[in-house]
LUMFIVEX-866155 format. One record per residue (C-alpha): residue number from 1; residue in three letters; x, z, y. Coordinates in Angstrom, 3 decimals. Layout:
N
 num residuo       c1       c3       c2
 NUM     ALA        X        Z        Y
...
This chain:
389
 num residuo       c1       c3       c2
   1     UNK   51.167  105.280   73.273
   2     UNK   48.305  102.737   72.894
   3     UNK   47.578  100.756   75.517
   4     UNK   44.169  100.252   76.920
   5     UNK   41.549   98.571   75.075
   6     UNK   40.952   96.119   77.723
   7     UNK   41.985   92.687   77.624
   8     UNK   45.655   92.432   78.823
   9     UNK   45.001   89.649   81.233
  10     UNK   41.925   91.392   82.575
  11     UNK   44.392   94.522   83.115
  12     UNK   47.338   92.338   84.148
  13     UNK   44.865   90.721   86.863
  14     UNK   43.578   94.635   87.860
  15     UNK   47.312   95.735   88.759
  16     UNK   47.724   93.034   90.818
  17     UNK   44.778   93.422   92.943
  18     UNK   46.060   96.942   93.200
  19     UNK   49.081   95.757   94.613
  20     UNK   47.676   93.105   97.337
  21     UNK   45.070   96.396   98.427
  22     UNK   48.791   99.039   98.858
  23     UNK   49.858   95.766  101.194
  24     UNK   47.526   94.484  102.582
  25     UNK   48.364   93.624  105.661
  26     UNK   45.339   94.671  108.129
  27     UNK   44.754   98.318  106.323
  28     UNK   49.619   98.965  106.872
  29     UNK   49.706   97.775  110.449
  30     UNK   45.768   99.871  110.934
  31     UNK   48.525  103.515  109.341
  32     UNK   51.728  102.375  111.673
  33     UNK   49.363  102.006  114.396
  34     UNK   48.285  105.551  114.082
  35     UNK   51.685  106.796  114.634
  36     UNK   53.974  104.640  115.404
  37     UNK   54.782  105.185  119.297
  38     UNK   53.168  102.696  121.557
  39     UNK   53.780  102.140  125.487
  40     UNK   51.670  104.685  127.066
  41     UNK   50.555  102.391  129.684
  42     UNK   49.546   98.759  129.966
  43     UNK   47.663   96.518  127.715
  44     UNK   49.280   95.700  124.656
  45     UNK   49.313   91.636  124.303
  46     UNK   49.577   90.893  120.270
  47     UNK   51.865   87.933  119.089
  48     UNK   51.133   87.224  115.103
  49     UNK   52.662   84.951  113.826
  50     UNK   53.258   84.796  109.350
  51     UNK   50.724   83.800  106.633
  52     UNK   49.461   87.857  107.519
  53     UNK   49.306   87.417  111.014
  54     UNK   45.163   87.376  110.957
  55     UNK   44.855   90.186  108.675
  56     UNK   48.013   92.471  110.574
  57     UNK   46.390   91.405  113.493
  58     UNK   42.351   92.683  112.370
  59     UNK   44.850   95.909  111.725
  60     UNK   45.941   96.088  115.565
  61     UNK   42.934   95.749  116.523
  62     UNK   41.026   98.738  114.630
  63     UNK   43.425  101.100  115.673
  64     UNK   44.061  100.345  119.221
  65     UNK   40.881   98.931  119.874
  66     UNK   40.129   97.754  123.880
  67     UNK   43.998   98.789  124.221
  68     UNK   44.499   95.041  123.109
  69     UNK   44.676   92.348  126.603
  70     UNK   44.876   89.479  124.239
  71     UNK   46.119   88.024  121.288
  72     UNK   47.201   84.783  119.803
  73     UNK   47.667   84.190  116.255
  74     UNK   50.021   81.907  114.490
  75     UNK   48.944   81.341  110.694
  76     UNK   49.684   79.016  107.606
  77     UNK   46.087   76.793  107.391
  78     UNK   43.554   77.672  105.424
  79     UNK   44.208   81.716  106.469
  80     UNK   42.662   82.668  108.935
  81     UNK   40.024   86.012  108.027
  82     UNK   36.654   84.475  109.295
  83     UNK   36.554   87.857  110.555
  84     UNK   39.216   87.019  113.248
  85     UNK   37.539   84.483  114.556
  86     UNK   34.449   86.784  116.420
  87     UNK   36.858   88.439  118.323
  88     UNK   37.148   87.845  121.983
  89     UNK   40.548   87.187  123.514
  90     UNK   42.228   85.908  120.005
  91     UNK   43.302   82.114  120.452
  92     UNK   44.115   81.572  116.593
  93     UNK   46.568   78.465  115.645
  94     UNK   46.975   77.698  111.943
  95     UNK   50.443   75.556  111.055
  96     UNK   51.993   73.718  108.316
  97     UNK   53.811   75.742  105.357
  98     UNK   56.468   75.479  103.583
  99     UNK   57.532   72.527  105.471
 100     UNK   57.618   72.227  109.360
 101     UNK   55.731   69.937  111.522
 102     UNK   54.198   68.631  114.800
 103     UNK   51.699   71.637  114.795
 104     UNK   54.918   74.265  114.369
 105     UNK   56.494   72.657  117.692
 106     UNK   53.565   73.269  119.387
 107     UNK   52.792   76.439  117.706
 108     UNK   56.551   77.098  118.833
 109     UNK   55.689   76.300  122.629
 110     UNK   52.633   77.637  123.119
 111     UNK   54.440   81.570  121.622
 112     UNK   57.385   80.641  124.290
 113     UNK   54.666   80.422  126.589
 114     UNK   52.926   83.517  126.256
 115     UNK   56.439   85.555  126.070
 116     UNK   57.783   83.847  129.294
 117     UNK   53.727   85.098  131.142
 118     UNK   53.749   88.398  129.937
 119     UNK   52.348   89.862  133.168
 120     UNK   54.093   93.444  134.621
 121     UNK   51.051   95.419  133.495
 122     UNK   51.705   94.302  129.921
 123     UNK   53.887   95.158  126.856
 124     UNK   54.386   92.966  123.750
 125     UNK   53.098   93.438  119.977
 126     UNK   54.871   91.996  117.370
 127     UNK   53.124   91.490  114.297
 128     UNK   55.788   89.755  111.450
 129     UNK   55.535   88.595  108.039
 130     UNK   56.734   85.965  106.264
 131     UNK   56.465   82.005  106.150
 132     UNK   56.762   82.642  110.201
 133     UNK   60.672   81.051  109.672
 134     UNK   57.895   77.365  109.350
 135     UNK   55.377   78.754  111.537
 136     UNK   56.970   78.265  114.705
 137     UNK   59.562   76.890  116.122
 138     UNK   61.323   75.611  119.409
 139     UNK   64.204   73.376  119.107
 140     UNK   67.726   73.226  120.706
 141     UNK   68.449   71.072  122.529
 142     UNK   68.786   67.435  121.430
 143     UNK   67.431   68.549  118.052
 144     UNK   64.838   66.113  116.636
 145     UNK   61.333   66.834  114.758
 146     UNK   63.002   64.489  112.040
 147     UNK   66.016   66.721  111.369
 148     UNK   64.209   69.652  111.282
 149     UNK   61.784   68.768  108.506
 150     UNK   64.827   66.735  106.348
 151     UNK   67.260   70.822  107.415
 152     UNK   64.193   72.605  105.702
 153     UNK   62.882   70.083  102.865
 154     UNK   66.913   69.957  101.878
 155     UNK   66.649   73.957  102.260
 156     UNK   63.511   74.330   99.935
 157     UNK   65.391   72.244   97.417
 158     UNK   68.625   73.701   97.228
 159     UNK   67.485   76.981   95.243
 160     UNK   69.289   79.065   97.611
 161     UNK   68.590   82.731   98.216
 162     UNK   66.209   83.829  101.029
 163     UNK   68.899   84.874  103.320
 164     UNK   71.053   81.950  103.913
 165     UNK   68.416   80.088  104.179
 166     UNK   66.799   81.778  107.260
 167     UNK   70.451   81.779  108.109
 168     UNK   71.001   78.198  107.789
 169     UNK   66.948   77.330  109.826
 170     UNK   68.267   79.748  113.185
 171     UNK   71.334   77.171  114.014
 172     UNK   68.363   75.100  114.746
 173     UNK   66.413   77.267  117.174
 174     UNK   65.908   78.274  120.272
 175     UNK   63.666   81.307  119.128
 176     UNK   64.577   82.484  116.445
 177     UNK   67.700   84.827  115.938
 178     UNK   66.373   87.228  118.440
 179     UNK   66.334   84.846  120.655
 180     UNK   62.731   85.447  121.446
 181     UNK   63.264   88.907  122.228
 182     UNK   66.279   88.213  124.697
 183     UNK   63.643   86.690  127.100
 184     UNK   61.676   89.944  127.343
 185     UNK   65.133   90.742  129.292
 186     UNK   64.644   94.563  128.160
 187     UNK   60.799   94.509  128.429
 188     UNK   59.421   97.742  125.977
 189     UNK   57.513   96.487  122.958
 190     UNK   56.457   97.091  119.536
 191     UNK   57.107   95.519  116.861
 192     UNK   55.613   95.773  112.825
 193     UNK   56.805   93.525  110.485
 194     UNK   55.291   92.609  106.467
 195     UNK   58.653   92.357  104.209
 196     UNK   59.374   89.610  101.732
 197     UNK   63.316   89.633  102.339
 198     UNK   65.561   91.963  100.455
 199     UNK   67.062   94.796  102.783
 200     UNK   63.684   94.181  104.600
 201     UNK   66.130   93.441  107.567
 202     UNK   64.175   92.387  110.818
 203     UNK   66.816   90.162  111.589
 204     UNK   66.106   88.250  108.326
 205     UNK   62.822   88.686  108.340
 206     UNK   60.597   84.904  109.978
 207     UNK   64.859   83.919  110.484
 208     UNK   64.810   87.064  113.042
 209     UNK   61.436   86.069  115.166
 210     UNK   61.223   89.543  116.319
 211     UNK   64.976   90.317  115.273
 212     UNK   67.165   92.234  117.749
 213     UNK   68.526   90.240  120.621
 214     UNK   71.765   89.241  120.087
 215     UNK   72.539   89.396  123.394
 216     UNK   71.276   91.688  126.795
 217     UNK   69.204   94.949  127.143
 218     UNK   66.183   95.080  123.870
 219     UNK   63.794   97.699  123.922
 220     UNK   61.645   96.906  121.244
 221     UNK   60.974   99.312  118.146
 222     UNK   60.919   97.677  114.758
 223     UNK   59.275   98.803  112.171
 224     UNK   58.568   97.772  108.718
 225     UNK   55.097   98.153  107.153
 226     UNK   54.609   97.195  103.951
 227     UNK   57.499   95.419  101.231
 228     UNK   57.819   94.916   97.781
 229     UNK   58.237   98.535   95.842
 230     UNK   55.114   99.012   97.908
 231     UNK   53.382   96.801   95.880
 232     UNK   55.799   97.794   92.302
 233     UNK   55.019  101.452   92.465
 234     UNK   51.172  100.857   93.089
 235     UNK   51.414   98.620   89.838
 236     UNK   53.730  101.027   88.496
 237     UNK   50.392  104.093   89.623
 238     UNK   47.615  101.457   87.710
 239     UNK   50.105  101.696   84.377
 240     UNK   50.685  105.327   84.354
 241     UNK   46.867  105.747   84.462
 242     UNK   45.603  103.920   82.205
 243     UNK   48.068  106.434   79.558
 244     UNK   50.809  103.530   79.061
 245     UNK   54.590  103.715   79.167
 246     UNK   55.822  101.859   82.706
 247     UNK   59.695  100.874   83.576
 248     UNK   60.121   99.867   86.759
 249     UNK   62.980   97.278   88.066
 250     UNK   65.667   99.216   89.053
 251     UNK   66.251   96.199   92.411
 252     UNK   64.687   92.772   93.147
 253     UNK   64.759   90.516   90.699
 254     UNK   66.843   88.073   92.252
 255     UNK   68.516   84.097   91.394
 256     UNK   67.290   80.931   89.073
 257     UNK   63.133   81.574   88.414
 258     UNK   64.149   79.380   84.971
 259     UNK   66.561   82.083   83.788
 260     UNK   64.832   85.237   85.083
 261     UNK   61.488   83.470   82.915
 262     UNK   63.756   83.713   79.232
 263     UNK   65.698   87.247   80.338
 264     UNK   62.378   88.818   81.372
 265     UNK   60.692   87.466   78.565
 266     UNK   63.451   89.165   75.909
 267     UNK   62.809   92.297   77.615
 268     UNK   58.690   91.769   76.854
 269     UNK   59.645   90.850   73.644
 270     UNK   61.840   93.962   72.554
 271     UNK   58.650   96.509   73.295
 272     UNK   60.744   99.418   74.049
 273     UNK   57.852   99.911   76.778
 274     UNK   54.287   99.853   77.013
 275     UNK   54.439   98.109   80.549
 276     UNK   57.337   96.719   82.985
 277     UNK   57.305   95.691   87.027
 278     UNK   59.522   94.036   88.942
 279     UNK   59.113   92.730   92.056
 280     UNK   61.793   90.579   94.205
 281     UNK   61.988   86.494   94.895
 282     UNK   63.238   83.597   92.437
 283     UNK   64.696   80.323   93.983
 284     UNK   64.714   77.048   92.217
 285     UNK   67.343   73.776   92.014
 286     UNK   64.479   71.138   92.072
 287     UNK   65.108   68.182   90.815
 288     UNK   64.802   64.370   92.413
 289     UNK   60.770   63.901   92.317
 290     UNK   59.826   67.386   91.560
 291     UNK   56.411   67.889   90.457
 292     UNK   53.803   69.771   91.146
 293     UNK   55.245   73.753   90.906
 294     UNK   56.406   76.696   92.407
 295     UNK   59.195   79.250   91.566
 296     UNK   56.667   82.033   90.029
 297     UNK   54.764   79.026   88.489
 298     UNK   58.570   77.871   86.926
 299     UNK   59.227   80.955   86.139
 300     UNK   56.124   81.742   84.018
 301     UNK   56.629   78.953   81.820
 302     UNK   60.709   79.386   80.797
 303     UNK   59.400   82.868   79.553
 304     UNK   55.483   80.657   77.944
 305     UNK   58.932   79.245   76.348
 306     UNK   60.813   82.192   75.330
 307     UNK   57.382   83.984   74.217
 308     UNK   56.193   80.413   72.357
 309     UNK   55.010   81.836   68.960
 310     UNK   54.692   85.321   69.465
 311     UNK   51.583   87.948   69.176
 312     UNK   50.582   91.063   72.563
 313     UNK   52.597   90.137   75.116
 314     UNK   51.481   88.989   77.938
 315     UNK   53.277   88.273   81.676
 316     UNK   52.291   87.036   84.841
 317     UNK   53.958   86.031   87.282
 318     UNK   52.864   85.536   91.200
 319     UNK   53.142   85.369   95.159
 320     UNK   51.851   87.942   96.747
 321     UNK   50.606   86.013   99.657
 322     UNK   48.652   83.618   96.829
 323     UNK   50.755   80.901   97.447
 324     UNK   53.741   79.858   95.309
 325     UNK   55.521   77.488   97.200
 326     UNK   53.404   74.339   98.238
 327     UNK   50.959   74.478   95.570
 328     UNK   47.221   76.424   95.948
 329     UNK   47.920   78.768   93.228
 330     UNK   49.142   82.028   93.546
 331     UNK   51.900   81.941   90.622
 332     UNK   50.914   82.425   86.287
 333     UNK   49.498   84.651   83.645
 334     UNK   51.313   83.246   80.397
 335     UNK   51.686   84.743   76.277
 336     UNK   52.860   83.453   72.633
 337     UNK   50.335   80.566   72.690
 338     UNK   50.703   79.691   76.400
 339     UNK   53.591   76.428   75.369
 340     UNK   51.077   75.818   72.127
 341     UNK   48.748   74.762   74.497
 342     UNK   50.015   72.631   76.673
 343     UNK   51.174   70.552   73.839
 344     UNK   47.813   70.520   72.163
 345     UNK   46.758   69.256   75.824
 346     UNK   49.269   66.406   75.036
 347     UNK   52.247   67.190   77.892
 348     UNK   55.801   68.186   76.838
 349     UNK   55.968   71.400   78.017
 350     UNK   59.897   71.026   77.365
 351     UNK   59.653   67.771   79.931
 352     UNK   57.440   69.295   82.458
 353     UNK   59.712   72.386   82.915
 354     UNK   62.867   69.794   83.332
 355     UNK   61.219   68.090   86.160
 356     UNK   60.112   70.953   87.737
 357     UNK   56.245   70.770   87.071
 358     UNK   55.532   74.051   85.570
 359     UNK   51.739   73.386   87.575
 360     UNK   50.949   70.624   85.355
 361     UNK   52.034   72.494   82.368
 362     UNK   50.301   75.722   83.429
 363     UNK   46.930   73.875   84.259
 364     UNK   47.107   72.020   81.370
 365     UNK   47.170   75.636   78.935
 366     UNK   44.444   77.222   81.326
 367     UNK   47.086   79.747   82.925
 368     UNK   47.318   79.595   85.966
 369     UNK   46.111   82.774   88.647
 370     UNK   44.454   81.398   92.069
 371     UNK   43.880   84.161   94.840
 372     UNK   43.489   82.664   97.986
 373     UNK   45.093   83.847  100.790
 374     UNK   45.892   87.365  100.369
 375     UNK   46.752   88.496  104.046
 376     UNK   49.826   90.391  102.867
 377     UNK   53.356   88.611  102.140
 378     UNK   56.162   90.490  100.696
 379     UNK   57.351   88.522   97.866
 380     UNK   56.495   87.906   94.489
 381     UNK   55.357   90.493   91.000
 382     UNK   56.537   89.655   87.579
 383     UNK   54.474   92.335   85.507
 384     UNK   54.888   92.106   81.442
 385     UNK   52.456   94.307   79.160
 386     UNK   53.174   94.699   75.325
 387     UNK   49.267   95.901   73.827
 388     UNK   48.375   95.812   70.837
 389     UNK   46.512   93.035   68.612
């Protein structure tokens, strides 16, 4: 079938936006609370942590209205929805991500205080999305902020999968791994999650901030309200609506970003489908003195190298949260001309890839993708389009 006559980059961007709408924290929480088991009596206290905490809280407010007594929202600096700032009885804390700092400890102390001082008539509504691991922390006895920062810096640079990273983070924490839930001592409540981890396990999301308590009675009901498969399906539906043949990845992608970029570029070049879409999360092992970029930019630059000189092939790699590693860009859109545009700008594209300086290279090519905060966080998407030239 012939792809749409629209510009391929515009198509990919439209599909990415459709994916973001499908996993929007506000709408997903609002819909979930329409059917979720709610504590019959008492007032809800919202405890929202993560990069999507702001939008998730808005959804809860719309669903529960006056049943919410108060809300604590802890999110990444710059990720607060303007509509939330005007709401009464909402405490907003803008904290640190991807590396925790003193703000993370202050936010963790506030969260712990809210949990420990719940009134008898109040019940907790936890809203958790990716990013919570860095945004809040209460350290174990004897652990310092410097040790916390060093542990996280090493984990993020080491190229390990998120499950292993979060397991190592929990070792330093007094509130992760279900420990915060244990402090409720059997109080009932509800926890809703936007999942950015394989398996959608609440014990892993946010390093288990609202995961099952390791000891004692746990009466928290847990529900994952969106994940990357929902985003992938939204892309598939949009592409099919455009009259295109679509292949969906059978499982979430993992592993080295550069290797994945080359593999997916080769798959796209085979042209045995018009569109493919994958969800997951790659990893990057950072060299000493790494440059600017994130895993999606690294994957995209590796794909651009493999696509160099081809025509009619375009690939998008981006984080659904609107950020990629420590950068403010979501990822990149690359094609067969990207590598040459980098060279024409006077940069050594291969050297940029080797030193994890993908952001600088892709900026020179004009191929970075910037969305701003999206109000969700379910991992990464890679969408490939083979089109007429």
